[in-house]
C-alpha positions as CSV (number, residue, x, y, z in Angstrom):
1,M,-21.3,60.2,11.8
2,L,-17.5,58.9,11.7
3,D,-18.5,56.5,14.3
4,G,-21.7,55.1,12.1
5,S,-19.6,54.8,9.3
6,I,-16.9,53.2,11.2
7,S,-19.6,50.7,12.9
8,K,-20.6,50.1,9.4
9,V,-17.2,49.1,8.3
10,D,-17.1,46.8,11.1
11,Y,-19.9,45.0,10.7
12,I,-18.6,44.4,7.1
13,V,-15.2,43.3,8.1
14,K,-16.7,41.1,10.6
15,N,-20.1,39.4,7.7
16,T,-16.9,39.2,5.3
17,K,-14.9,36.9,7.3
18,L,-17.6,34.8,8.4
19,G,-18.8,34.4,4.5
20,V,-14.8,33.6,3.7
21,E,-14.7,31.0,7.1
22,S,-17.4,29.4,6.1
23,L,-16.5,29.3,2.0
24,V,-12.9,28.1,3.3
25,A,-14.6,25.0,5.1
26,S,-17.3,24.3,2.1
27,G,-14.5,24.5,0.2
28,R,-12.0,22.5,2.2
29,K,-15.4,19.2,2.6
30,K,-15.2,19.5,-0.7
31,V,-11.7,18.6,-2.1
32,E,-11.8,16.2,0.7
33,A,-14.6,14.8,-0.5
34,G,-13.2,15.0,-4.0
35,S,-9.7,13.7,-2.7
36,I,-11.5,10.2,-1.2
37,L,-13.8,9.5,-4.7
38,A,-10.1,9.9,-7.3
39,N,-9.1,6.9,-4.3
40,E,-12.0,4.9,-4.8
41,C,-12.2,5.5,-8.3
42,S,-8.2,4.6,-8.7
43,A,-9.1,1.3,-7.0
44,V,-11.6,0.5,-9.5
45,L,-10.0,1.3,-12.5
46,E,-6.7,-0.7,-11.2
47,E,-8.9,-4.0,-10.9
48,I,-10.5,-3.4,-14.4
49,V,-7.3,-3.3,-16.1
50,T,-6.7,-6.5,-13.8
51,N,-9.5,-8.0,-15.2
52,V,-8.9,-7.3,-17.9
53,S,-5.6,-8.4,-18.3
54,G,-7.2,-11.9,-17.7
55,V,-9.3,-12.0,-19.5
56,S,-7.1,-11.4,-22.5
57,S,-4.9,-13.4,-21.3
58,L,-7.8,-16.6,-21.3
59,A,-8.5,-15.0,-24.6
60,Q,-4.9,-16.3,-26.0
61,E,-4.9,-19.3,-24.6
62,I,-8.3,-20.1,-25.7
63,S,-7.0,-19.5,-29.5
64,K,-3.6,-20.8,-29.3
65,A,-5.8,-23.8,-28.2
66,S,-7.8,-24.3,-30.9
67,K,-5.2,-23.9,-33.3
68,E,-3.6,-26.8,-31.9
């Protein structure tokens, strides 16, 4: 009976270890993908800010020109 219990505990420990390792690997992949996506979003937002600044400058020039 003790041997059977030890075997069951060993089985549970091994399965739990495999499950945790799988979850950690999956989590790592998701974090890496999220990091890549965040970097891409940052680059796009920087481009948007640059373009908005350019449009704002053009609008100010047009406004000045129309007052002259």
